[in-house]
C-alpha positions in Angstrom: 0.0 0.0 0.0 2.9 2.4 0.8 4.3 2.1 -2.7 0.9 2.6 -4.3 0.2 5.7 -2.3 3.6 7.2 -3.3 2.4 7.1 -6.9 -0.7 9.2 -6.1 0.1 11.5 -3.1 2.6 14.2 -2.3 5.7 12.5 -0.8 5.4 14.1 2.6 1.7 13.1 3.0 2.1 9.3 2.3 3.0 8.2 5.9 0.2 10.2 7.6 -2.4 9.0 5.0 -1.3 5.4 5.4 -1.8 5.7 9.2 -5.2 7.2 8.7 -6.3 4.5 6.4 -5.1 1.8 8.8 -6.6 3.5 11.8 -10.0 3.8 10.2 -9.9 0.3 8.7 -10.8 1.7 5.3 -10.3 -0.3 2.1 -8.9 2.2 -0.5 -9.7 1.4 -4.1 -8.2 3.5 -6.8 -10.5 3.5 -9.8 -10.8 4.8 -13.4 -12.0 8.3 -13.9 -15.6 9.1 -13.2 -16.7 12.4 -14.6 -19.3 13.2 -11.9 -17.1 12.6 -8.8 -13.5 12.5 -7.6 -14.2 9.8 -5.0 -16.7 8.2 -2.7 -17.2 6.4 0.6 -19.6 3.6 1.3 -20.1 1.1 4.0 -20.3 -2.4 2.4 -23.0 -5.0 3.3 -20.3 -6.9 5.3 -19.7 -3.8 7.4 -16.3 -2.9 5.9 -15.6 0.6 4.8 -14.7 1.2 1.1 -13.2 4.4 -0.2 -12.7 5.0 -3.9 -10.6 7.7 -5.5 -10.1 8.4 -9.2 -6.7 7.4 -10.5 -6.4 10.4 -12.8 -6.4 13.1 -10.1 -3.2 15.1 -9.6 -1.5 14.5 -6.2 -2.9 17.5 -4.4 -6.5 16.8 -5.5 -6.0 13.1 -4.7 -5.0 14.0 -1.2 -7.9 16.4 -0.6 -10.3 13.7 -2.0 -8.9 10.9 0.1 -9.2 13.0 3.3 -12.7 14.1 2.2 -13.8 10.5 2.0 -12.1 9.4 5.2 -13.9 12.3 6.9 -17.2 10.7 5.9 -16.2 7.4 7.5 -15.0 9.0 10.7 -18.1 11.3 11.0 -20.5 8.5 10.4 -18.7 6.3 12.9 -18.5 9.1 15.5 -22.0 10.6 15.1 -24.1 7.9 13.6 -25.7 7.4 10.2 -28.5 10.0 10.7 -26.1 13.0 10.1 -26.1 14.9 6.8 -23.3 13.6 4.5 -21.8 17.1 4.2 -23.3 18.6 7.4 -21.6 20.4 10.4 -20.2 17.1 11.8 -18.5 16.1 8.6 -17.1 19.6 8.1 -15.5 19.6 11.6 -14.0 16.2 11.0 -12.7 17.2 7.5 -11.1 20.3 8.9 -9.5 18.4 11.7 -8.2 15.6 9.4 -7.0 18.1 6.7 -5.2 20.6 9.0 -2.0 18.7 9.4 -1.6 18.5 5.6 -1.9 22.2 4.9 1.8 22.8 5.0 4.4 24.1 2.5 6.2 20.7 2.6 3.0 19.1 1.1 1.3 21.8 -1.0 2.8 24.4 -3.3 2.9 27.8 -1.7 0.4 29.3 -4.2 -2.3 26.7 -3.0 -1.9 27.3 0.7 -3.9 30.6 1.0 -6.7 29.1 -1.1 -6.8 25.9 1.0 -6.8 28.0 4.2 -9.8 29.9 2.9 -11.6 26.8 1.6 -11.2 24.9 4.9 -12.8 27.7 7.0 -16.1 26.2 5.7 -15.4 23.2 3.4 -17.9 22.5 0.7 -19.3 19.2 -0.4 -16.8 19.3 -3.3 -13.6 21.2 -3.8 -14.8 21.7 -7.4 -17.5 24.1 -6.2 -14.8 26.4 -4.8 -13.9 27.9 -8.2 -10.7 29.6 -7.2 -9.3 26.5 -5.5 -10.5 24.2 -8.3 -8.8 26.3 -11.1 -5.6 26.5 -9.0 -5.6 22.8 -8.5 -6.1 22.1 -12.2 -2.8 23.7 -13.2 -1.2 20.6 -11.6 -3.1 18.1 -13.8 -0.9 15.9 -16.1 -3.0 16.7 -19.2 -3.2 20.4 -18.5 -3.5 21.5 -22.1 -5.7 24.2 -23.5 -8.6 24.0 -21.1 -11.4 26.6 -21.4 -13.6 27.4 -18.4 -17.1 28.8 -18.5 -16.0 32.1 -17.0 -13.6 32.5 -20.1 -16.4 31.9 -22.6 -17.6 35.2 -24.2 -21.2 36.2 -23.5 -23.5 34.7 -26.2 -20.9 32.1 -27.4 -21.7 28.4 -27.8 -19.7 25.7 -26.0 -19.8 21.9 -25.5 -19.5 20.0 -22.3 -18.1 16.5 -21.6 -21.3 14.7 -22.6 -21.6 16.4 -26.0 -24.4 18.8 -25.1 -24.2 22.4 -26.5 -24.9 25.5 -24.4 -25.0 29.3 -25.1 -23.4 31.4 -22.3 -25.7 33.9 -20.8 -25.3 36.4 -17.9 -23.3 36.0 -14.8 -25.2 35.7 -11.5 -23.5 36.2 -8.2 -21.2 33.2 -8.5 -22.5 31.1 -11.4 -23.3 31.6 -15.1 -26.7 31.2 -16.8 -26.3 29.0 -19.8 -29.1 28.0 -22.3 -29.0 24.4 -23.6 -29.2 24.8 -27.4 -31.3 21.7 -28.0 -34.0 22.4 -25.4 -33.9 26.1 -24.6 -33.7 25.2 -20.9 -31.5 27.4 -18.7 -28.9 25.9 -16.4 -26.4 27.4 -13.9 -22.8 26.6 -14.4 -19.9 27.0 -12.0 -17.3 29.4 -13.4 -14.6 26.6 -13.3 -16.7 24.1 -15.4 -14.4 22.8 -18.2 -15.9 23.3 -21.7 -15.0 23.3 -25.3 -15.6 26.6 -27.1 -17.5 25.9 -30.4 -18.0 29.4 -31.8 -18.1 32.9 -30.6 
Protein backbone atom coordinates (compact mmCIF):
# COMPACT_ATOMS: atom_id res chain seq x y z
CA UNK A 1 0.00 0.00 0.00
CA UNK A 2 2.88 2.36 0.82
CA UNK A 3 4.31 2.10 -2.71
CA UNK A 4 0.88 2.56 -4.27
CA UNK A 5 0.22 5.73 -2.25
CA UNK A 6 3.60 7.20 -3.26
CA UNK A 7 2.41 7.15 -6.85
CA UNK A 8 -0.72 9.19 -6.09
CA UNK A 9 0.11 11.46 -3.12
CA UNK A 10 2.64 14.19 -2.33
CA UNK A 11 5.70 12.47 -0.82
CA UNK A 12 5.41 14.10 2.62
CA UNK A 13 1.73 13.09 2.95
CA UNK A 14 2.12 9.35 2.34
CA UNK A 15 2.99 8.20 5.87
CA UNK A 16 0.19 10.17 7.57
CA UNK A 17 -2.38 9.00 5.00
CA UNK A 18 -1.31 5.39 5.43
CA UNK A 19 -1.75 5.72 9.21
CA UNK A 20 -5.23 7.23 8.74
CA UNK A 21 -6.30 4.46 6.36
CA UNK A 22 -5.07 1.79 8.77
CA UNK A 23 -6.57 3.50 11.83
CA UNK A 24 -10.02 3.81 10.22
CA UNK A 25 -9.93 0.32 8.70
CA UNK A 26 -10.79 1.75 5.27
CA UNK A 27 -10.26 -0.28 2.12
CA UNK A 28 -8.89 2.15 -0.49
CA UNK A 29 -9.69 1.37 -4.10
CA UNK A 30 -8.16 3.52 -6.85
CA UNK A 31 -10.51 3.51 -9.84
CA UNK A 32 -10.78 4.80 -13.41
CA UNK A 33 -12.01 8.35 -13.94
CA UNK A 34 -15.63 9.13 -13.16
CA UNK A 35 -16.74 12.44 -14.63
CA UNK A 36 -19.31 13.17 -11.92
CA UNK A 37 -17.12 12.59 -8.85
CA UNK A 38 -13.53 12.46 -7.64
CA UNK A 39 -14.16 9.81 -5.00
CA UNK A 40 -16.71 8.22 -2.70
CA UNK A 41 -17.18 6.42 0.59
CA UNK A 42 -19.57 3.57 1.26
CA UNK A 43 -20.13 1.07 4.00
CA UNK A 44 -20.30 -2.36 2.41
CA UNK A 45 -22.97 -4.98 3.30
CA UNK A 46 -20.29 -6.89 5.26
CA UNK A 47 -19.70 -3.81 7.45
CA UNK A 48 -16.33 -2.92 5.91
CA UNK A 49 -15.59 0.64 4.77
CA UNK A 50 -14.68 1.23 1.12
CA UNK A 51 -13.23 4.44 -0.23
CA UNK A 52 -12.71 4.96 -3.94
CA UNK A 53 -10.61 7.75 -5.47
CA UNK A 54 -10.13 8.43 -9.18
CA UNK A 55 -6.70 7.43 -10.46
CA UNK A 56 -6.42 10.41 -12.84
CA UNK A 57 -6.36 13.10 -10.13
CA UNK A 58 -3.20 15.12 -9.55
CA UNK A 59 -1.45 14.45 -6.22
CA UNK A 60 -2.93 17.47 -4.45
CA UNK A 61 -6.53 16.80 -5.51
CA UNK A 62 -6.05 13.10 -4.72
CA UNK A 63 -4.97 14.01 -1.16
CA UNK A 64 -7.93 16.37 -0.62
CA UNK A 65 -10.34 13.75 -2.02
CA UNK A 66 -8.90 10.94 0.11
CA UNK A 67 -9.21 13.01 3.31
CA UNK A 68 -12.72 14.14 2.24
CA UNK A 69 -13.85 10.50 1.99
CA UNK A 70 -12.08 9.43 5.20
CA UNK A 71 -13.92 12.30 6.94
CA UNK A 72 -17.23 10.70 5.88
CA UNK A 73 -16.19 7.41 7.45
CA UNK A 74 -15.00 9.04 10.70
CA UNK A 75 -18.06 11.32 10.95
CA UNK A 76 -20.54 8.46 10.44
CA UNK A 77 -18.68 6.27 12.95
CA UNK A 78 -18.53 9.07 15.53
CA UNK A 79 -21.98 10.65 15.12
CA UNK A 80 -24.10 7.88 13.57
CA UNK A 81 -25.71 7.43 10.18
CA UNK A 82 -28.45 10.02 10.66
CA UNK A 83 -26.14 13.02 10.11
CA UNK A 84 -26.12 14.90 6.80
CA UNK A 85 -23.32 13.65 4.52
CA UNK A 86 -21.80 17.14 4.22
CA UNK A 87 -23.25 18.65 7.39
CA UNK A 88 -21.59 20.35 10.35
CA UNK A 89 -20.20 17.12 11.83
CA UNK A 90 -18.52 16.11 8.56
CA UNK A 91 -17.11 19.63 8.08
CA UNK A 92 -15.52 19.60 11.55
CA UNK A 93 -13.96 16.17 10.98
CA UNK A 94 -12.74 17.16 7.48
CA UNK A 95 -11.13 20.33 8.87
CA UNK A 96 -9.52 18.38 11.72
CA UNK A 97 -8.15 15.62 9.45
CA UNK A 98 -6.97 18.05 6.75
CA UNK A 99 -5.25 20.60 8.99
CA UNK A 100 -1.95 18.66 9.44
CA UNK A 101 -1.57 18.50 5.64
CA UNK A 102 -1.94 22.22 4.89
CA UNK A 103 1.80 22.85 5.05
CA UNK A 104 4.42 24.07 2.55
CA UNK A 105 6.19 20.68 2.64
CA UNK A 106 3.05 19.11 1.14
CA UNK A 107 1.26 21.76 -0.95
CA UNK A 108 2.81 24.36 -3.29
CA UNK A 109 2.88 27.82 -1.71
CA UNK A 110 0.36 29.27 -4.21
CA UNK A 111 -2.27 26.74 -3.03
CA UNK A 112 -1.86 27.34 0.72
CA UNK A 113 -3.92 30.58 1.04
CA UNK A 114 -6.68 29.08 -1.15
CA UNK A 115 -6.75 25.92 0.98
CA UNK A 116 -6.80 27.96 4.20
CA UNK A 117 -9.80 29.91 2.88
CA UNK A 118 -11.59 26.77 1.61
CA UNK A 119 -11.21 24.91 4.91
CA UNK A 120 -12.79 27.68 6.95
CA UNK A 121 -16.07 26.21 5.70
CA UNK A 122 -15.40 23.23 3.38
CA UNK A 123 -17.94 22.52 0.67
CA UNK A 124 -19.34 19.16 -0.44
CA UNK A 125 -16.84 19.28 -3.31
CA UNK A 126 -13.64 21.25 -3.78
CA UNK A 127 -14.85 21.71 -7.38
CA UNK A 128 -17.54 24.15 -6.17
CA UNK A 129 -14.79 26.42 -4.85
CA UNK A 130 -13.93 27.93 -8.24
CA UNK A 131 -10.67 29.63 -7.23
CA UNK A 132 -9.28 26.51 -5.54
CA UNK A 133 -10.47 24.25 -8.34
CA UNK A 134 -8.81 26.30 -11.08
CA UNK A 135 -5.60 26.54 -9.03
CA UNK A 136 -5.57 22.76 -8.52
CA UNK A 137 -6.15 22.10 -12.24
CA UNK A 138 -2.83 23.70 -13.15
CA UNK A 139 -1.16 20.60 -11.65
CA UNK A 140 -3.11 18.14 -13.83
CA UNK A 141 -0.94 15.95 -16.07
CA UNK A 142 -3.02 16.68 -19.20
CA UNK A 143 -3.15 20.41 -18.50
CA UNK A 144 -3.46 21.46 -22.13
CA UNK A 145 -5.66 24.21 -23.50
CA UNK A 146 -8.60 23.99 -21.12
CA UNK A 147 -11.37 26.56 -21.36
CA UNK A 148 -13.61 27.41 -18.42
CA UNK A 149 -17.13 28.82 -18.53
CA UNK A 150 -15.96 32.13 -17.04
CA UNK A 151 -13.64 32.54 -20.06
CA UNK A 152 -16.40 31.94 -22.64
CA UNK A 153 -17.61 35.24 -24.18
CA UNK A 154 -21.24 36.19 -23.54
CA UNK A 155 -23.49 34.66 -26.24
CA UNK A 156 -20.89 32.09 -27.36
CA UNK A 157 -21.69 28.39 -27.77
CA UNK A 158 -19.72 25.70 -25.96
CA UNK A 159 -19.82 21.92 -25.54
CA UNK A 160 -19.53 20.01 -22.26
CA UNK A 161 -18.11 16.52 -21.60
CA UNK A 162 -21.35 14.70 -22.60
CA UNK A 163 -21.57 16.45 -25.99
CA UNK A 164 -24.44 18.84 -25.13
CA UNK A 165 -24.23 22.39 -26.47
CA UNK A 166 -24.94 25.52 -24.44
CA UNK A 167 -24.97 29.26 -25.07
CA UNK A 168 -23.39 31.35 -22.35
CA UNK A 169 -25.66 33.93 -20.75
CA UNK A 170 -25.29 36.41 -17.92
CA UNK A 171 -23.32 35.96 -14.76
CA UNK A 172 -25.25 35.66 -11.54
CA UNK A 173 -23.48 36.23 -8.22
CA UNK A 174 -21.16 33.23 -8.55
CA UNK A 175 -22.49 31.12 -11.43
CA UNK A 176 -23.33 31.61 -15.10
CA UNK A 177 -26.70 31.24 -16.80
CA UNK A 178 -26.33 28.98 -19.84
CA UNK A 179 -29.06 27.95 -22.28
CA UNK A 180 -29.03 24.39 -23.60
CA UNK A 181 -29.19 24.80 -27.39
CA UNK A 182 -31.33 21.68 -28.03
CA UNK A 183 -34.04 22.38 -25.42
CA UNK A 184 -33.85 26.10 -24.63
CA UNK A 185 -33.69 25.25 -20.91
CA UNK A 186 -31.54 27.40 -18.66
CA UNK A 187 -28.86 25.86 -16.41
CA UNK A 188 -26.43 27.42 -13.94
CA UNK A 189 -22.75 26.59 -14.41
CA UNK A 190 -19.89 26.98 -11.97
CA UNK A 191 -17.26 29.38 -13.37
CA UNK A 192 -14.65 26.59 -13.33
CA UNK A 193 -16.67 24.11 -15.43
CA UNK A 194 -14.40 22.84 -18.21
CA UNK A 195 -15.88 23.32 -21.68
CA UNK A 196 -14.96 23.31 -25.33
CA UNK A 197 -15.61 26.57 -27.12
CA UNK A 198 -17.47 25.89 -30.40
CA UNK A 199 -17.95 29.38 -31.82
CA UNK A 200 -18.06 32.95 -30.60
